[in-house]
C-alpha positions as CSV (number, residue, x, y, z in Angstrom):
1,M,140.4,243.4,-397.6
2,K,138.8,243.5,-401.4
3,E,141.4,241.9,-402.8
4,Q,141.0,239.1,-400.4
5,N,137.0,238.8,-401.1
6,I,138.1,238.7,-404.6
7,I,140.3,236.2,-404.5
8,Q,137.8,234.0,-402.2
9,K,134.9,234.2,-404.8
10,I,137.4,233.0,-407.5
11,V,138.2,230.0,-405.2
12,V,134.5,229.7,-405.0
13,L,133.2,229.7,-408.3
14,V,136.5,227.5,-409.4
15,L,135.3,224.7,-407.1
16,S,131.7,224.8,-407.2
17,F,132.3,224.8,-411.3
18,I,134.5,221.8,-411.2
19,C,132.7,220.1,-408.4
20,F,129.1,220.3,-410.8
21,L,131.6,218.9,-413.6
22,S,132.3,215.8,-411.4
23,F,129.1,215.4,-410.2
24,R,127.5,215.6,-414.2
25,D,130.5,213.1,-415.4
26,T,129.6,210.5,-413.1
27,F,126.5,210.1,-414.2
28,A,125.6,210.7,-417.4
29,Q,128.2,208.1,-418.5
30,P,129.1,209.9,-422.1
31,A,130.2,208.0,-425.0
32,I,133.2,205.9,-424.5
33,S,136.7,206.9,-426.4
34,L,139.7,204.3,-426.1
35,S,141.8,206.4,-428.1
36,T,141.9,209.6,-425.4
37,T,145.2,210.2,-424.3
38,N,147.4,212.7,-422.1
39,N,149.7,215.0,-424.3
40,A,152.5,214.6,-421.7
41,Y,152.6,211.0,-421.7
42,S,151.2,209.3,-425.9
43,S,154.1,207.7,-427.4
44,T,156.4,209.3,-429.1
45,Q,155.7,206.4,-431.9
46,T,153.8,206.8,-435.2
47,K,150.6,205.1,-434.3
48,T,147.5,204.2,-436.5
49,L,143.7,205.1,-435.7
50,Q,141.4,202.5,-436.2
51,K,137.9,203.1,-435.1
52,I,136.0,199.4,-434.5
53,T,133.3,198.2,-431.9
54,L,133.5,195.7,-429.5
55,E,131.4,193.2,-431.6
56,Q,133.9,193.8,-434.7
57,L,137.2,192.9,-432.7
58,I,135.3,189.5,-431.5
59,L,134.9,188.8,-434.8
60,Q,138.3,190.0,-436.3
61,A,139.9,188.3,-433.6
62,L,138.2,185.1,-434.4
63,D,139.4,185.1,-438.2
64,N,142.7,186.5,-437.4
65,N,143.8,184.9,-434.4
66,P,146.8,182.1,-435.4
67,E,146.0,180.1,-431.9
68,I,142.3,179.7,-433.5
69,K,143.3,178.9,-436.5
70,M,145.8,176.0,-435.4
71,M,143.0,174.6,-433.3
72,Q,140.9,174.6,-436.5
73,R,143.9,172.8,-438.2
74,S,144.2,170.3,-435.3
75,F,140.4,169.3,-435.1
76,D,140.5,168.7,-438.7
77,M,143.3,166.5,-438.4
78,M,141.7,164.5,-435.8
79,Q,139.0,164.2,-437.9
80,A,140.7,163.0,-441.1
81,R,141.7,159.9,-438.7
82,V,138.5,158.7,-438.4
83,P,138.2,157.2,-441.9
84,Q,141.8,155.9,-441.8
85,A,140.8,153.8,-438.5
86,K,138.2,151.9,-439.9
87,A,139.6,151.0,-443.2
88,W,141.0,147.7,-444.0
89,P,144.5,146.3,-443.8
90,E,146.0,147.2,-447.2
91,P,145.9,143.5,-449.4
92,M,149.2,142.2,-450.2
93,L,150.1,141.2,-454.0
94,S,152.8,138.7,-454.2
95,L,154.6,137.5,-458.0
96,G,157.5,134.8,-457.6
97,Y,158.2,131.4,-459.1
98,L,159.9,127.9,-458.2
99,G,162.7,126.3,-460.5
100,N,166.2,127.2,-461.2
101,I,168.1,129.3,-459.2
102,I,169.1,132.2,-461.5
103,P,165.6,133.5,-462.4
104,I,166.6,134.2,-466.1
105,P,165.0,132.3,-468.9
106,P,165.4,129.2,-469.7
107,F,166.8,128.6,-466.3
108,D,163.7,129.9,-464.6
109,I,161.3,127.3,-465.0
110,Q,162.1,123.4,-464.8
111,K,159.8,122.8,-467.8
112,G,158.3,119.2,-467.1
113,D,158.4,119.4,-463.6
114,P,155.1,119.7,-461.5
115,S,156.3,121.2,-458.4
116,S,158.0,124.1,-461.0
117,A,155.8,127.1,-461.5
118,R,155.3,131.0,-461.9
119,M,153.6,132.2,-458.9
120,L,150.8,135.4,-458.1
121,Q,149.5,135.7,-455.0
122,F,146.7,138.1,-453.3
123,S,146.5,138.1,-449.7
124,Q,144.1,139.8,-447.1
125,E,144.4,140.5,-443.7
126,I,140.8,140.0,-442.2
127,P,140.6,141.5,-438.8
128,F,138.2,140.2,-436.2
129,P,134.4,141.0,-436.5
130,G,134.0,144.5,-434.5
131,K,137.5,145.8,-433.8
132,L,137.3,148.2,-437.3
133,A,134.2,149.6,-436.0
134,L,135.4,149.9,-432.4
135,K,138.7,151.9,-433.9
136,G,136.4,154.4,-436.1
137,K,134.3,154.9,-433.0
138,I,137.8,156.0,-430.7
139,A,138.8,157.9,-433.9
140,T,135.7,159.7,-433.7
141,K,135.2,160.1,-429.8
142,E,139.1,161.7,-430.4
143,A,137.7,164.1,-433.3
144,E,134.9,165.2,-430.9
145,A,137.2,166.0,-428.4
146,E,139.0,168.2,-430.0
147,W,136.3,169.8,-431.8
148,W,135.3,170.6,-427.7
149,V,138.8,172.1,-427.3
150,Y,138.4,174.3,-430.6
151,Q,135.1,175.7,-429.0
152,Q,136.7,176.2,-425.6
153,A,139.8,177.9,-427.3
154,R,137.1,180.6,-429.4
155,L,135.1,181.3,-426.4
156,D,137.9,181.9,-424.2
157,L,139.3,184.5,-427.2
158,I,136.0,186.1,-427.0
159,A,136.5,186.9,-423.2
160,E,140.2,187.9,-423.4
161,V,139.0,190.3,-425.6
162,K,136.2,191.2,-423.4
163,E,138.2,191.6,-420.9
164,N,140.8,194.0,-421.9
165,Y,138.1,195.9,-423.8
166,F,136.6,196.7,-420.0
167,E,140.3,197.2,-419.2
168,L,140.5,199.9,-421.1
169,W,137.2,201.3,-420.7
170,Y,137.9,202.1,-417.4
171,L,141.6,203.4,-417.7
172,N,140.0,205.8,-420.0
173,K,137.5,207.2,-417.9
174,A,140.5,207.4,-415.0
175,I,143.2,208.9,-417.0
176,N,140.1,211.8,-417.6
177,I,139.5,211.8,-414.4
178,V,142.8,211.9,-412.8
179,S,143.5,214.4,-415.4
180,K,140.8,216.8,-414.7
181,N,141.9,216.8,-411.2
182,R,145.4,217.7,-411.5
183,D,144.4,220.5,-413.5
184,L,141.9,221.8,-411.0
185,L,144.9,221.3,-408.5
186,E,147.1,223.1,-410.5
187,K,144.5,226.3,-410.4
188,F,144.1,225.6,-406.9
189,T,147.7,225.7,-406.7
190,K,148.1,229.5,-408.2
191,I,145.2,230.9,-406.3
192,T,146.7,229.8,-403.1
193,E,150.0,231.3,-404.7
194,A,148.6,234.4,-405.3
195,K,146.9,234.4,-402.0
196,Y,150.2,233.9,-400.0
197,A,152.1,236.5,-402.3
198,V,149.7,238.8,-400.4
199,G,150.1,237.3,-396.9
200,K,146.6,235.7,-397.0
201,G,147.4,232.3,-397.4
202,L,149.8,229.6,-395.7
203,Q,153.0,228.2,-397.3
204,Q,151.3,224.6,-396.1
205,D,149.0,224.9,-397.9
206,I,150.9,225.2,-401.2
207,L,153.4,222.4,-400.8
208,K,150.3,220.2,-400.0
209,A,148.5,221.5,-403.4
210,Q,152.5,220.7,-405.3
211,V,152.2,217.2,-403.6
212,E,149.0,215.7,-404.5
213,I,149.6,217.4,-408.1
214,S,153.0,215.0,-407.8
215,K,150.9,212.1,-406.6
216,L,147.5,212.6,-409.9
217,T,151.1,213.1,-412.2
218,E,152.3,209.7,-411.2
219,Q,149.2,208.1,-411.4
220,L,148.3,209.5,-414.3
221,A,151.6,207.5,-415.8
222,L,151.1,204.1,-414.5
223,F,147.1,204.4,-416.0
224,E,148.7,205.0,-419.5
225,Q,151.6,202.5,-419.1
226,Q,148.3,200.1,-418.3
227,K,146.2,201.6,-421.1
228,E,149.3,200.8,-423.6
229,I,149.4,197.4,-422.5
230,A,145.6,196.5,-422.7
231,L,145.9,198.0,-426.5
232,A,149.1,195.9,-427.4
233,K,146.9,192.6,-426.1
234,I,144.0,193.4,-427.9
235,N,146.0,193.9,-431.3
236,S,147.4,190.7,-430.3
237,F,144.6,189.1,-430.2
238,L,143.8,190.5,-433.8
239,Y,147.0,189.6,-435.3
240,Q,147.9,193.1,-435.9
241,D,150.5,195.9,-435.7
242,L,150.6,196.8,-431.6
243,N,151.0,200.3,-432.6
244,I,147.2,200.3,-433.9
245,V,145.2,202.7,-431.4
246,L,141.6,201.7,-430.8
247,E,139.1,204.5,-430.4
248,V,135.5,202.8,-429.8
249,T,132.8,205.1,-429.1
250,E,130.1,202.9,-427.1
251,E,128.3,203.6,-424.1
252,L,128.8,201.5,-421.1
253,K,126.6,200.5,-418.4
254,P,126.4,198.9,-415.3
255,S,124.6,195.3,-416.3
256,D,121.8,194.3,-415.0
257,F,123.0,190.7,-413.9
258,S,119.9,188.7,-412.6
259,H,121.3,184.9,-412.9
260,T,121.3,183.0,-409.6
261,L,124.4,180.4,-409.0
262,T,122.1,177.6,-409.2
263,G,121.2,178.4,-412.9
264,L,124.7,179.2,-413.6
265,N,125.7,175.7,-412.6
266,E,122.9,174.2,-414.8
267,I,124.2,175.6,-417.6
268,A,127.8,174.9,-417.8
269,L,127.0,170.9,-416.0
270,S,124.5,171.0,-419.7
271,S,126.8,173.3,-422.0
272,S,130.3,173.6,-420.5
273,P,132.9,172.7,-423.8
274,V,135.3,171.4,-421.1
275,L,133.0,169.1,-419.4
276,K,131.6,168.0,-423.3
277,M,135.3,167.5,-424.0
278,Q,136.2,165.5,-421.4
279,K,132.4,163.1,-421.7
280,R,134.0,162.5,-424.9
281,K,137.4,161.1,-423.6
282,I,135.6,159.1,-421.4
283,D,133.5,157.7,-424.4
284,R,136.9,156.8,-426.3
285,E,138.1,155.0,-423.3
286,E,135.3,152.9,-423.0
287,Y,135.6,151.6,-426.6
288,N,139.6,151.3,-426.0
289,F,138.2,149.2,-423.4
290,Q,136.1,147.1,-425.7
291,L,138.4,146.6,-428.2
292,A,141.3,145.3,-425.7
293,Q,138.7,142.4,-425.2
294,K,138.4,142.2,-428.6
295,E,142.1,141.8,-429.0
296,F,141.6,138.6,-427.0
297,Y,140.2,136.9,-430.1
298,P,141.9,136.3,-433.8
299,D,142.4,138.1,-436.6
300,F,142.4,135.9,-440.1
301,T,144.5,136.4,-443.5
302,V,142.9,134.8,-446.8
303,S,145.1,134.5,-449.6
304,F,144.5,133.3,-453.3
305,T,147.3,131.6,-455.2
306,Y,147.6,131.2,-459.0
307,Q,150.4,128.7,-460.7
308,N,151.7,128.7,-464.1
309,R,153.1,125.4,-465.0
310,P,154.6,125.5,-468.2
311,N,153.1,122.6,-470.5
312,M,151.2,121.3,-467.5
313,P,147.6,122.7,-466.4
314,E,147.6,126.1,-464.2
315,M,146.7,125.5,-460.5
316,Y,144.7,127.5,-457.9
317,G,145.0,127.6,-454.5
318,V,142.9,129.4,-451.6
319,N,144.9,129.8,-448.1
320,I,143.1,130.4,-444.7
321,G,145.4,132.0,-441.8
322,V,144.3,132.2,-438.2
323,K,146.9,134.8,-435.9
324,L,146.8,132.8,-432.4
325,P,146.9,135.1,-429.3
326,I,149.0,132.5,-427.4
327,Y,150.9,134.9,-425.4
328,F,148.1,137.2,-424.0
329,W,149.3,136.9,-420.5
330,Q,152.4,139.0,-421.6
331,K,150.0,141.6,-424.3
332,Q,146.4,141.4,-424.8
333,R,145.6,140.8,-420.4
334,P,148.3,143.8,-419.7
335,A,146.6,145.9,-422.7
336,L,142.8,145.2,-420.9
337,T,144.6,146.7,-417.6
338,E,146.2,149.8,-419.1
339,A,142.5,150.4,-421.0
340,F,140.7,149.8,-417.6
341,A,142.6,152.0,-415.9
342,G,142.5,154.8,-418.8
343,L,138.5,154.4,-418.4
344,H,138.6,155.2,-414.5
345,K,141.2,157.9,-415.2
346,E,139.1,159.9,-417.3
347,R,135.8,159.2,-415.3
348,K,137.9,160.7,-412.2
349,R,139.2,163.4,-413.9
350,L,135.5,164.5,-415.3
351,D,134.8,164.5,-411.2
352,S,138.0,166.5,-410.8
353,T,137.1,169.0,-413.9
354,T,133.6,169.5,-412.8
355,V,134.2,170.1,-409.2
356,N,137.3,173.1,-410.1
357,L,134.4,174.2,-412.9
358,L,132.0,175.0,-409.9
359,L,134.3,176.3,-407.8
360,K,135.8,178.9,-410.7
361,I,131.8,179.7,-411.6
362,K,130.9,180.4,-408.0
363,E,134.0,182.7,-407.6
364,K,133.1,185.0,-410.7
365,Y,129.6,184.8,-409.4
366,L,130.6,186.3,-406.6
367,L,132.7,188.8,-407.9
368,I,130.1,189.6,-410.3
369,T,127.5,190.3,-407.4
370,T,129.7,192.6,-405.0
371,S,130.7,194.4,-408.1
372,Q,126.8,195.0,-409.1
373,K,126.5,196.0,-405.3
374,L,129.3,198.4,-405.2
375,T,128.5,200.0,-408.3
376,K,125.4,201.0,-406.9
377,L,126.6,202.0,-403.9
378,Y,129.2,204.4,-405.2
379,G,126.7,205.4,-407.9
380,K,123.8,205.9,-405.4
381,V,124.8,207.1,-402.5
382,I,128.7,207.6,-401.7
383,I,129.5,209.7,-404.8
384,P,126.4,212.3,-404.3
385,Q,127.3,212.3,-400.6
386,S,131.1,213.0,-401.3
387,S,129.6,215.6,-403.9
388,L,128.0,217.6,-401.1
389,S,130.3,217.0,-398.5
390,L,133.1,218.7,-401.2
391,E,130.3,221.6,-402.1
392,S,130.3,222.1,-397.8
393,A,133.5,222.3,-397.8
394,I,133.2,224.5,-400.3
395,S,131.1,226.6,-398.8
396,S,132.8,226.3,-395.4
397,Y,136.1,227.7,-396.7
398,E,134.3,231.3,-398.0
399,T,133.0,232.1,-394.7
400,G,136.3,230.9,-393.1
401,K,135.6,227.9,-390.9
402,V,137.4,225.2,-393.0
403,D,141.3,225.6,-394.3
404,F,142.2,225.2,-397.8
405,L,143.9,221.5,-397.1
406,T,139.9,220.4,-396.1
407,L,139.6,221.0,-399.6
408,I,141.9,219.4,-401.0
409,D,141.1,216.1,-398.9
410,G,137.5,216.5,-400.0
411,L,138.7,216.7,-403.5
412,S,140.7,213.7,-403.1
413,T,138.2,211.7,-401.6
414,L,135.8,212.3,-404.6
415,L,138.4,211.3,-406.9
416,N,138.9,207.8,-405.5
417,Y,135.2,207.7,-405.1
418,E,134.8,208.3,-408.8
419,L,137.6,205.7,-409.8
420,N,136.4,203.0,-407.6
421,Y,133.1,203.6,-409.3
422,Y,134.1,202.9,-413.0
423,E,136.9,200.3,-411.5
424,Q,133.6,198.3,-409.8
425,V,131.7,198.5,-413.8
426,S,134.6,197.2,-415.3
427,N,135.2,194.5,-413.0
428,M,131.4,194.0,-413.4
429,E,131.7,193.6,-416.9
430,K,135.2,191.4,-417.1
431,A,133.6,188.8,-414.4
432,I,130.7,187.9,-416.3
433,A,133.0,187.7,-419.9
434,A,135.4,185.5,-417.9
435,L,132.2,183.5,-417.0
436,E,131.0,182.8,-420.0
437,P,133.8,180.3,-421.2
438,L,133.0,178.9,-418.0
439,V,129.5,178.2,-418.4
440,G,129.5,177.7,-422.8
441,N,126.7,180.8,-423.0
442,T,126.7,184.2,-423.8
443,L,126.1,186.2,-420.7
444,H,125.7,189.5,-422.2
445,P,124.8,191.2,-425.5
């Protein structure tokens, strides 16, 4: 009887202490350490530890990511086309003669023949007024559209870095919680085995505890795998060695998200890079349509000719040529139809892009508000209630009113709710990060 009381007291003390730690960890929210790794599941590869903040991650990604550099060069390429489009056609300089068939002195020029001469001609094609200006505007709008593609790529990269950063935060929390509960179950198992050895316990309790330990070990392995993937993704965004382990010591608290859906839509309609890019494409097609109308008007060619005639006066000539668009039904008219269709296509694409954008914003907004509600529910109601329930189960177990399986179920329930709490905090932050490139603005520092 005395030995049984000692064992029960040990169990109660251990359970009470662990329950206190669980309750404290849930609401204290200690600093983040994304490099925490369980030794049983750590990689055997040599890894480099790098301490870095989220802001540093973003800056490093923007500086090093090859896709961002590619998009920047694409914009530079489009911008370099603007002066080319506005430039006049190159002039032509021609050199020739009229005389003998063999252009070797003295057989080149027929002396005394007024029609025999050495000729130098300079000619310049002159587009119809307004055409070059329209071509320059088209190229400018194409460059501006590419600029907003580049800006959208930057926002997308920042969002991906943030999402994986918050995923790492959650996985770190999950690994810590699961490891802690697995260690606790192992202690429970030893106590239960001791009770069973003296005939005071049930073999069913031992088997149940072992099954729960195996389930937590499986869960821990999956969390470790997901953490390695998230780390590799961030390293790829930073364009650095995938084996670098990022250690971040920043405190993450649930955000106070106060934006309304109407306000987010207004921000997106005025700031979204996708919409700005599409509007520039519409402007380009409008100028292209105007250019197609201009193509019905002729271009001109002006040339100046100089003739050198031996022993005779030099001669000068000026020619003006007009390019006649007489095949307009095969060229200019179909081109005008093409430009008109292209303009309406881009306008409809803007409508489609706007609808899809507002839909995505609403999806992220609902995810944020739902996660915000669940975070408060778990943190202020469910987890405290589960902690009290576990404490009650410990007290009841001490007096013999509940069995060991009830303790296991209470501990498992608290574990799941703690994981759900941190997962919802992570989901909310990830949804805010994914919302920012949609509205084209920073919503969370």
